A tleap script that builds the chain and sets N, CA, C and O, in Angstrom:
source leaprc.protein.ff14SB
mol = sequence {
  NMET SER GLU THR GLN THR ILE GLY GLN TYR
  ARG TYR THR ILE LYS LEU ILE GLY VAL LEU
  ALA THR ALA ALA GLY GLU ARG GLN ILE SER
  ILE ASN SER GLU ALA GLU LEU SER LEU SER
  ASP LEU ILE SER ARG LEU LEU ALA GLN ILE
  ASP LYS ARG GLN PHE ARG GLU LEU LEU ILE
  ASP SER ALA THR ASN ASN PRO LEU PRO ASN
  VAL ILE MET LEU LEU ASP GLU GLN ASP CYS
  ASN LEU PHE GLN GLY LEU ARG THR LYS LEU
  ASP PRO GLY THR VAL VAL THR ILE ILE PRO
  VAL ALA HIE GLY CGLY
}
set mol.1.N position { 60.555 93.546 110.827 }
set mol.1.CA position { 61.953 93.526 111.191 }
set mol.1.C position { 62.452 94.966 111.297 }
set mol.1.O position { 62.215 95.772 110.397 }
set mol.2.N position { 63.124 95.286 112.364 }
set mol.2.CA position { 63.620 96.658 112.531 }
set mol.2.C position { 64.833 96.887 111.645 }
set mol.2.O position { 65.447 95.942 111.149 }
set mol.3.N position { 65.166 98.147 111.456 }
set mol.3.CA position { 66.291 98.508 110.586 }
set mol.3.C position { 67.600 97.919 111.098 }
set mol.3.O position { 68.447 97.530 110.294 }
set mol.4.N position { 67.785 97.844 112.399 }
set mol.4.CA position { 69.028 97.310 112.942 }
set mol.4.C position { 69.142 95.807 112.709 }
set mol.4.O position { 70.255 95.283 112.651 }
set mol.5.N position { 68.031 95.108 112.576 }
set mol.5.CA position { 68.087 93.677 112.339 }
set mol.5.C position { 68.432 93.342 110.897 }
set mol.5.O position { 68.851 92.220 110.612 }
set mol.6.N position { 68.269 94.278 109.994 }
set mol.6.CA position { 68.586 93.994 108.602 }
set mol.6.C position { 70.076 94.128 108.317 }
set mol.6.O position { 70.560 93.633 107.299 }
set mol.7.N position { 70.803 94.790 109.205 }
set mol.7.CA position { 72.249 94.927 109.035 }
set mol.7.C position { 72.894 93.631 109.485 }
set mol.7.O position { 72.475 93.033 110.476 }
set mol.8.N position { 73.938 93.186 108.743 }
set mol.8.CA position { 74.605 91.934 109.062 }
set mol.8.C position { 75.116 91.898 110.495 }
set mol.8.O position { 75.554 92.913 111.037 }
set mol.9.N position { 75.057 90.730 111.093 }
set mol.9.CA position { 75.514 90.591 112.464 }
set mol.9.C position { 77.028 90.492 112.534 }
set mol.9.O position { 77.612 90.648 113.606 }
set mol.10.N position { 77.666 90.235 111.401 }
set mol.10.CA position { 79.114 90.156 111.346 }
set mol.10.C position { 79.640 91.403 110.634 }
set mol.10.O position { 79.221 91.727 109.523 }
set mol.11.N position { 80.558 92.085 111.294 }
set mol.11.CA position { 81.145 93.286 110.703 }
set mol.11.C position { 82.657 93.102 110.716 }
set mol.11.O position { 83.255 92.831 111.757 }
set mol.12.N position { 83.255 93.253 109.554 }
set mol.12.CA position { 84.694 93.106 109.414 }
set mol.12.C position { 85.287 94.413 108.918 }
set mol.12.O position { 84.686 95.099 108.092 }
set mol.13.N position { 86.462 94.756 109.418 }
set mol.13.CA position { 87.171 95.952 108.988 }
set mol.13.C position { 88.410 95.519 108.231 }
set mol.13.O position { 89.165 94.657 108.682 }
set mol.14.N position { 88.608 96.132 107.071 }
set mol.14.CA position { 89.792 95.849 106.266 }
set mol.14.C position { 90.604 97.127 106.158 }
set mol.14.O position { 90.099 98.160 105.719 }
set mol.15.N position { 91.865 97.050 106.562 }
set mol.15.CA position { 92.787 98.177 106.435 }
set mol.15.C position { 93.724 97.893 105.270 }
set mol.15.O position { 94.364 96.843 105.214 }
set mol.16.N position { 93.797 98.831 104.352 }
set mol.16.CA position { 94.654 98.692 103.177 }
set mol.16.C position { 95.876 99.590 103.345 }
set mol.16.O position { 95.755 100.751 103.736 }
set mol.17.N position { 97.029 99.054 103.052 }
set mol.17.CA position { 98.289 99.770 103.231 }
set mol.17.C position { 98.902 100.080 101.866 }
set mol.17.O position { 98.783 99.295 100.925 }
set mol.18.N position { 99.558 101.236 101.775 }
set mol.18.CA position { 100.358 101.606 100.605 }
set mol.18.C position { 99.575 101.699 99.311 }
set mol.18.O position { 98.513 102.318 99.253 }
set mol.19.N position { 100.124 101.062 98.253 }
set mol.19.CA position { 99.518 101.166 96.921 }
set mol.19.C position { 98.116 100.576 96.862 }
set mol.19.O position { 97.320 100.965 96.007 }
set mol.20.N position { 97.799 99.641 97.759 }
set mol.20.CA position { 96.443 99.077 97.779 }
set mol.20.C position { 95.429 100.142 98.179 }
set mol.20.O position { 94.344 100.220 97.602 }
set mol.21.N position { 95.782 100.961 99.167 }
set mol.21.CA position { 94.897 102.048 99.588 }
set mol.21.C position { 94.740 103.068 98.467 }
set mol.21.O position { 93.644 103.572 98.225 }
set mol.22.N position { 95.829 103.365 97.794 }
set mol.22.CA position { 95.782 104.312 96.677 }
set mol.22.C position { 94.890 103.784 95.560 }
set mol.22.O position { 94.055 104.517 95.031 }
set mol.23.N position { 95.066 102.509 95.199 }
set mol.23.CA position { 94.283 101.911 94.111 }
set mol.23.C position { 92.800 101.808 94.476 }
set mol.23.O position { 91.932 101.972 93.619 }
set mol.24.N position { 92.517 101.536 95.750 }
set mol.24.CA position { 91.124 101.401 96.199 }
set mol.24.C position { 90.463 102.757 96.394 }
set mol.24.O position { 89.241 102.875 96.304 }
set mol.25.N position { 91.266 103.777 96.660 }
set mol.25.CA position { 90.715 105.099 96.926 }
set mol.25.C position { 90.302 105.293 98.373 }
set mol.25.O position { 89.703 106.313 98.716 }
set mol.26.N position { 90.615 104.331 99.223 }
set mol.26.CA position { 90.341 104.440 100.655 }
set mol.26.C position { 91.262 103.523 101.432 }
set mol.26.O position { 91.736 102.510 100.919 }
set mol.27.N position { 91.506 103.893 102.673 }
set mol.27.CA position { 92.432 103.131 103.526 }
set mol.27.C position { 91.726 102.104 104.400 }
set mol.27.O position { 92.343 101.135 104.844 }
set mol.28.N position { 90.454 102.308 104.645 }
set mol.28.CA position { 89.724 101.395 105.523 }
set mol.28.C position { 88.341 101.132 104.956 }
set mol.28.O position { 87.645 102.052 104.525 }
set mol.29.N position { 87.956 99.868 104.962 }
set mol.29.CA position { 86.678 99.447 104.391 }
set mol.29.C position { 85.994 98.526 105.391 }
set mol.29.O position { 86.646 97.687 106.013 }
set mol.30.N position { 84.690 98.678 105.547 }
set mol.30.CA position { 83.906 97.786 106.396 }
set mol.30.C position { 83.032 96.911 105.513 }
set mol.30.O position { 82.453 97.369 104.527 }
set mol.31.N position { 82.951 95.657 105.885 }
set mol.31.CA position { 82.089 94.717 105.170 }
set mol.31.C position { 81.199 94.035 106.204 }
set mol.31.O position { 81.678 93.496 107.201 }
set mol.32.N position { 79.901 94.070 105.946 }
set mol.32.CA position { 78.919 93.422 106.817 }
set mol.32.C position { 78.447 92.132 106.166 }
set mol.32.O position { 78.397 92.019 104.941 }
set mol.33.N position { 78.104 91.165 107.004 }
set mol.33.CA position { 77.633 89.883 106.498 }
set mol.33.C position { 76.593 89.313 107.452 }
set mol.33.O position { 76.620 89.570 108.656 }
set mol.34.N position { 75.694 88.548 106.897 }
set mol.34.CA position { 74.690 87.847 107.706 }
set mol.34.C position { 75.267 86.586 108.336 }
set mol.34.O position { 74.703 86.058 109.294 }
set mol.35.N position { 76.385 86.101 107.806 }
set mol.35.CA position { 76.982 84.859 108.293 }
set mol.35.C position { 78.487 85.041 108.457 }
set mol.35.O position { 79.081 85.975 107.918 }
set mol.36.N position { 79.075 84.143 109.200 }
set mol.36.CA position { 80.525 84.139 109.389 }
set mol.36.C position { 81.208 83.930 108.036 }
set mol.36.O position { 80.763 83.113 107.230 }
set mol.37.N position { 82.280 84.663 107.795 }
set mol.37.CA position { 83.007 84.554 106.539 }
set mol.37.C position { 84.395 83.966 106.768 }
set mol.37.O position { 84.989 84.120 107.836 }
set mol.38.N position { 84.893 83.291 105.742 }
set mol.38.CA position { 86.307 82.911 105.749 }
set mol.38.C position { 87.091 84.085 105.164 }
set mol.38.O position { 86.504 84.994 104.577 }
set mol.39.N position { 88.393 84.067 105.319 }
set mol.39.CA position { 89.218 85.133 104.756 }
set mol.39.C position { 89.057 85.170 103.238 }
set mol.39.O position { 89.022 86.251 102.652 }
set mol.40.N position { 88.961 84.028 102.604 }
set mol.40.CA position { 88.745 83.955 101.161 }
set mol.40.C position { 87.429 84.617 100.757 }
set mol.40.O position { 87.381 85.366 99.782 }
set mol.41.N position { 86.360 84.339 101.509 }
set mol.41.CA position { 85.055 84.959 101.241 }
set mol.41.C position { 85.142 86.474 101.386 }
set mol.41.O position { 84.579 87.217 100.582 }
set mol.42.N position { 85.851 86.924 102.416 }
set mol.42.CA position { 85.989 88.360 102.661 }
set mol.42.C position { 86.735 89.030 101.513 }
set mol.42.O position { 86.365 90.126 101.092 }
set mol.43.N position { 87.772 88.390 101.007 }
set mol.43.CA position { 88.531 88.941 99.876 }
set mol.43.C position { 87.630 89.027 98.646 }
set mol.43.O position { 87.685 90.014 97.912 }
set mol.44.N position { 86.808 88.020 98.411 }
set mol.44.CA position { 85.870 88.056 97.275 }
set mol.44.C position { 84.905 89.225 97.400 }
set mol.44.O position { 84.633 89.918 96.419 }
set mol.45.N position { 84.386 89.446 98.603 }
set mol.45.CA position { 83.469 90.572 98.819 }
set mol.45.C position { 84.188 91.906 98.667 }
set mol.45.O position { 83.619 92.869 98.154 }
set mol.46.N position { 85.443 91.959 99.116 }
set mol.46.CA position { 86.238 93.176 98.966 }
set mol.46.C position { 86.435 93.509 97.490 }
set mol.46.O position { 86.291 94.662 97.084 }
set mol.47.N position { 86.762 92.506 96.698 }
set mol.47.CA position { 86.954 92.719 95.256 }
set mol.47.C position { 85.663 93.160 94.581 }
set mol.47.O position { 85.695 93.974 93.658 }
set mol.48.N position { 84.540 92.638 95.022 }
set mol.48.CA position { 83.247 93.050 94.460 }
set mol.48.C position { 82.916 94.490 94.857 }
set mol.48.O position { 82.363 95.248 94.060 }
set mol.49.N position { 83.256 94.859 96.087 }
set mol.49.CA position { 82.960 96.204 96.575 }
set mol.49.C position { 83.878 97.246 95.934 }
set mol.49.O position { 83.434 98.343 95.593 }
set mol.50.N position { 85.156 96.901 95.772 }
set mol.50.CA position { 86.103 97.807 95.116 }
set mol.50.C position { 86.309 97.256 93.708 }
set mol.50.O position { 87.252 96.508 93.449 }
set mol.51.N position { 85.447 97.625 92.844 }
set mol.51.CA position { 85.437 97.079 91.484 }
set mol.51.C position { 86.376 97.883 90.590 }
set mol.51.O position { 85.940 98.577 89.672 }
set mol.52.N position { 87.688 97.777 90.879 }
set mol.52.CA position { 88.698 98.508 90.115 }
set mol.52.C position { 89.777 97.532 89.656 }
set mol.52.O position { 90.342 96.788 90.458 }
set mol.53.N position { 90.052 97.549 88.360 }
set mol.53.CA position { 91.011 96.612 87.774 }
set mol.53.C position { 92.393 96.719 88.420 }
set mol.53.O position { 93.009 95.702 88.740 }
set mol.54.N position { 92.876 97.936 88.611 }
set mol.54.CA position { 94.206 98.121 89.186 }
set mol.54.C position { 94.291 97.517 90.589 }
set mol.54.O position { 95.298 96.899 90.935 }
set mol.55.N position { 93.248 97.688 91.393 }
set mol.55.CA position { 93.235 97.121 92.736 }
set mol.55.C position { 93.310 95.598 92.670 }
set mol.55.O position { 94.091 94.979 93.393 }
set mol.56.N position { 92.500 94.998 91.804 }
set mol.56.CA position { 92.509 93.542 91.658 }
set mol.56.C position { 93.878 93.036 91.220 }
set mol.56.O position { 94.368 92.030 91.733 }
set mol.57.N position { 94.497 93.741 90.265 }
set mol.57.CA position { 95.814 93.315 89.769 }
set mol.57.C position { 96.887 93.409 90.848 }
set mol.57.O position { 97.806 92.590 90.879 }
set mol.58.N position { 96.781 94.391 91.726 }
set mol.58.CA position { 97.743 94.521 92.822 }
set mol.58.C position { 97.513 93.469 93.902 }
set mol.58.O position { 98.464 92.989 94.520 }
set mol.59.N position { 96.257 93.116 94.128 }
set mol.59.CA position { 95.919 92.188 95.207 }
set mol.59.C position { 96.069 90.720 94.800 }
set mol.59.O position { 96.627 89.925 95.557 }
set mol.60.N position { 95.589 90.362 93.639 }
set mol.60.CA position { 95.525 88.952 93.237 }
set mol.60.C position { 96.658 88.617 92.264 }
set mol.60.O position { 96.831 89.287 91.246 }
set mol.61.N position { 97.421 87.578 92.589 }
set mol.61.CA position { 98.480 87.089 91.703 }
set mol.61.C position { 97.836 86.407 90.502 }
set mol.61.O position { 97.057 85.468 90.663 }
set mol.62.N position { 98.158 86.877 89.303 }
set mol.62.CA position { 97.497 86.365 88.097 }
set mol.62.C position { 97.845 84.901 87.806 }
set mol.62.O position { 97.031 84.188 87.218 }
set mol.63.N position { 99.018 84.446 88.199 }
set mol.63.CA position { 99.418 83.060 87.921 }
set mol.63.C position { 98.699 82.064 88.826 }
set mol.63.O position { 98.377 80.956 88.397 }
set mol.64.N position { 98.446 82.450 90.068 }
set mol.64.CA position { 97.851 81.519 91.032 }
set mol.64.C position { 96.408 81.850 91.388 }
set mol.64.O position { 95.728 81.053 92.034 }
set mol.65.N position { 95.936 83.032 90.966 }
set mol.65.CA position { 94.603 83.531 91.324 }
set mol.65.C position { 94.422 83.558 92.844 }
set mol.65.O position { 93.351 83.254 93.370 }
set mol.66.N position { 95.498 83.929 93.525 }
set mol.66.CA position { 95.564 83.905 94.977 }
set mol.66.C position { 96.237 85.197 95.435 }
set mol.66.O position { 97.192 85.639 94.797 }
set mol.67.N position { 95.770 85.815 96.517 }
set mol.67.CA position { 96.401 87.055 96.960 }
set mol.67.C position { 97.713 86.863 97.725 }
set mol.67.O position { 98.510 87.799 97.800 }
set mol.68.N position { 97.958 85.691 98.288 }
set mol.68.CA position { 99.083 85.531 99.205 }
set mol.68.C position { 100.474 85.744 98.594 }
set mol.68.O position { 101.372 86.153 99.329 }
set mol.69.N position { 100.709 85.496 97.311 }
set mol.69.CA position { 102.039 85.850 96.787 }
set mol.69.C position { 102.289 87.366 96.758 }
set mol.69.O position { 103.439 87.803 96.793 }
set mol.70.N position { 101.222 88.161 96.694 }
set mol.70.CA position { 101.353 89.608 96.536 }
set mol.70.C position { 101.248 90.394 97.830 }
set mol.70.O position { 101.744 91.517 97.912 }
set mol.71.N position { 100.609 89.820 98.846 }
set mol.71.CA position { 100.335 90.576 100.070 }
set mol.71.C position { 100.565 89.736 101.326 }
set mol.71.O position { 100.581 88.506 101.292 }
set mol.72.N position { 100.738 90.447 102.419 }
set mol.72.CA position { 100.741 89.850 103.751 }
set mol.72.C position { 99.391 90.226 104.356 }
set mol.72.O position { 98.998 91.393 104.329 }
set mol.73.N position { 98.692 89.248 104.894 }
set mol.73.CA position { 97.393 89.527 105.507 }
set mol.73.C position { 97.458 89.227 106.993 }
set mol.73.O position { 97.772 88.118 107.425 }
set mol.74.N position { 97.146 90.266 107.753 }
set mol.74.CA position { 97.137 90.138 109.205 }
set mol.74.C position { 95.696 90.087 109.697 }
set mol.74.O position { 94.846 90.862 109.256 }
set mol.75.N position { 95.438 89.168 110.611 }
set mol.75.CA position { 94.132 89.050 111.248 }
set mol.75.C position { 94.323 89.502 112.688 }
set mol.75.O position { 94.961 88.812 113.483 }
set mol.76.N position { 93.774 90.651 113.017 }
set mol.76.CA position { 94.001 91.242 114.339 }
set mol.76.C position { 95.495 91.241 114.674 }
set mol.76.O position { 95.904 90.852 115.769 }
set mol.77.N position { 96.298 91.687 113.702 }
set mol.77.CA position { 97.747 91.881 113.824 }
set mol.77.C position { 98.563 90.590 113.872 }
set mol.77.O position { 99.727 90.619 114.274 }
set mol.78.N position { 97.980 89.463 113.474 }
set mol.78.CA position { 98.716 88.203 113.394 }
set mol.78.C position { 98.603 87.654 111.978 }
set mol.78.O position { 97.525 87.679 111.383 }
set mol.79.N position { 99.707 87.161 111.440 }
set mol.79.CA position { 99.748 86.648 110.076 }
set mol.79.C position { 98.706 85.545 109.889 }
set mol.79.O position { 98.609 84.630 110.706 }
set mol.80.N position { 97.929 85.639 108.807 }
set mol.80.CA position { 96.872 84.641 108.550 }
set mol.80.C position { 97.443 83.245 108.392 }
set mol.80.O position { 96.735 82.262 108.610 }
set mol.81.N position { 98.722 83.137 108.013 }
set mol.81.CA position { 99.343 81.819 107.852 }
set mol.81.C position { 99.568 81.114 109.184 }
set mol.81.O position { 99.844 79.915 109.203 }
set mol.82.N position { 99.456 81.830 110.291 }
set mol.82.CA position { 99.533 81.192 111.608 }
set mol.82.C position { 98.250 80.421 111.906 }
set mol.82.O position { 98.209 79.596 112.819 }
set mol.83.N position { 97.210 80.695 111.132 }
set mol.83.CA position { 95.914 80.038 111.302 }
set mol.83.C position { 95.729 79.067 110.133 }
set mol.83.O position { 96.543 78.161 109.953 }
set mol.84.N position { 94.692 79.242 109.355 }
set mol.84.CA position { 94.442 78.358 108.219 }
set mol.84.C position { 94.503 79.122 106.904 }
set mol.84.O position { 93.796 78.786 105.953 }
set mol.85.N position { 95.343 80.146 106.849 }
set mol.85.CA position { 95.488 80.915 105.619 }
set mol.85.C position { 94.161 81.480 105.157 }
set mol.85.O position { 93.412 82.037 105.959 }
set mol.86.N position { 93.861 81.345 103.883 }
set mol.86.CA position { 92.633 81.885 103.306 }
set mol.86.C position { 91.381 81.162 103.799 }
set mol.86.O position { 90.276 81.692 103.678 }
set mol.87.N position { 91.538 79.964 104.350 }
set mol.87.CA position { 90.390 79.200 104.863 }
set mol.87.C position { 90.002 79.584 106.283 }
set mol.87.O position { 89.007 79.084 106.809 }
set mol.88.N position { 90.776 80.468 106.910 }
set mol.88.CA position { 90.506 80.877 108.288 }
set mol.88.C position { 89.114 81.487 108.402 }
set mol.88.O position { 88.779 82.409 107.658 }
set mol.89.N position { 88.305 80.983 109.323 }
set mol.89.CA position { 86.995 81.576 109.628 }
set mol.89.C position { 87.234 82.796 110.508 }
set mol.89.O position { 87.989 82.736 111.478 }
set mol.90.N position { 86.589 83.892 110.165 }
set mol.90.CA position { 86.815 85.157 110.857 }
set mol.90.C position { 85.761 85.402 111.933 }
set mol.90.O position { 84.563 85.253 111.690 }
set mol.91.N position { 86.214 85.773 113.105 }
set mol.91.CA position { 85.304 86.152 114.182 }
set mol.91.C position { 84.697 87.513 113.866 }
set mol.91.O position { 85.315 88.310 113.160 }
set mol.92.N position { 83.495 87.797 114.375 }
set mol.92.CA position { 82.913 89.131 114.201 }
set mol.92.C position { 83.876 90.182 114.758 }
set mol.92.O position { 84.470 89.995 115.820 }
set mol.93.N position { 84.017 91.270 114.038 }
set mol.93.CA position { 84.885 92.347 114.499 }
set mol.93.C position { 86.341 92.182 114.130 }
set mol.93.O position { 87.162 93.029 114.483 }
set mol.94.N position { 86.685 91.113 113.428 }
set mol.94.CA position { 88.077 90.910 113.026 }
set mol.94.C position { 88.545 92.069 112.157 }
set mol.94.O position { 87.836 92.516 111.256 }
set mol.95.N position { 89.755 92.546 112.447 }
set mol.95.CA position { 90.386 93.574 111.619 }
set mol.95.C position { 91.422 92.879 110.736 }
set mol.95.O position { 92.363 92.257 111.229 }
set mol.96.N position { 91.228 92.997 109.426 }
set mol.96.CA position { 92.137 92.405 108.460 }
set mol.96.C position { 92.982 93.531 107.868 }
set mol.96.O position { 92.453 94.470 107.274 }
set mol.97.N position { 94.292 93.426 108.037 }
set mol.97.CA position { 95.218 94.408 107.467 }
set mol.97.C position { 95.904 93.751 106.284 }
set mol.97.O position { 96.453 92.656 106.409 }
set mol.98.N position { 95.875 94.416 105.137 }
set mol.98.CA position { 96.476 93.862 103.929 }
set mol.98.C position { 97.649 94.757 103.522 }
set mol.98.O position { 97.477 95.940 103.226 }
set mol.99.N position { 98.838 94.163 103.515 }
set mol.99.CA position { 100.077 94.891 103.242 }
set mol.99.C position { 100.707 94.326 101.971 }
set mol.99.O position { 100.932 93.119 101.891 }
set mol.100.N position { 100.999 95.169 100.972 }
set mol.100.CA position { 101.678 94.676 99.772 }
set mol.100.C position { 103.049 94.103 100.157 }
set mol.100.O position { 103.716 94.637 101.043 }
set mol.101.N position { 103.469 93.026 99.498 }
set mol.101.CA position { 104.782 92.432 99.771 }
set mol.101.C position { 105.872 93.448 99.449 }
set mol.101.O position { 106.845 93.565 100.194 }
set mol.102.N position { 105.721 94.180 98.356 }
set mol.102.CA position { 106.670 95.232 97.995 }
set mol.102.C position { 106.164 96.526 98.619 }
set mol.102.O position { 105.315 97.209 98.048 }
set mol.103.N position { 106.697 96.861 99.808 }
set mol.103.CA position { 106.255 98.067 100.505 }
set mol.103.C position { 107.453 98.770 101.137 }
set mol.103.O position { 108.488 98.156 101.398 }
set mol.104.N position { 107.294 100.034 101.369 }
set mol.104.CA position { 108.363 100.819 101.989 }
set mol.104.C position { 108.498 100.508 103.459 }
set mol.104.O position { 107.584 99.950 104.067 }
set mol.105.N position { 109.620 100.860 104.033 }
set mol.105.CA position { 109.856 100.522 105.432 }
set mol.105.C position { 109.902 101.668 106.328 }
set mol.105.O position { 110.096 101.502 107.532 }
savepdb mol mol.pdb
quit
């Protein structure tokens, strides 16, 4: 198998805005996968890749164990709630923008 075949065929870009970028230490993250991911799967991989308590606390609501009370998630600039929320299957190349609900204007 060549080196290019070992890299996941699905590549997702995550853009972090405001305090999320500060807590993560970067504004943009790429995640590769061998299979199509749902938005929920992508968030799980993001949390594993950015293994920082402060980032997790900012992203995930502790009462619901869900990110949606704390952030707005855009899939290629459209709110994920226009689709199937966290269950939305992501196309290869999808850009996910995560914006804290409490953000400057």
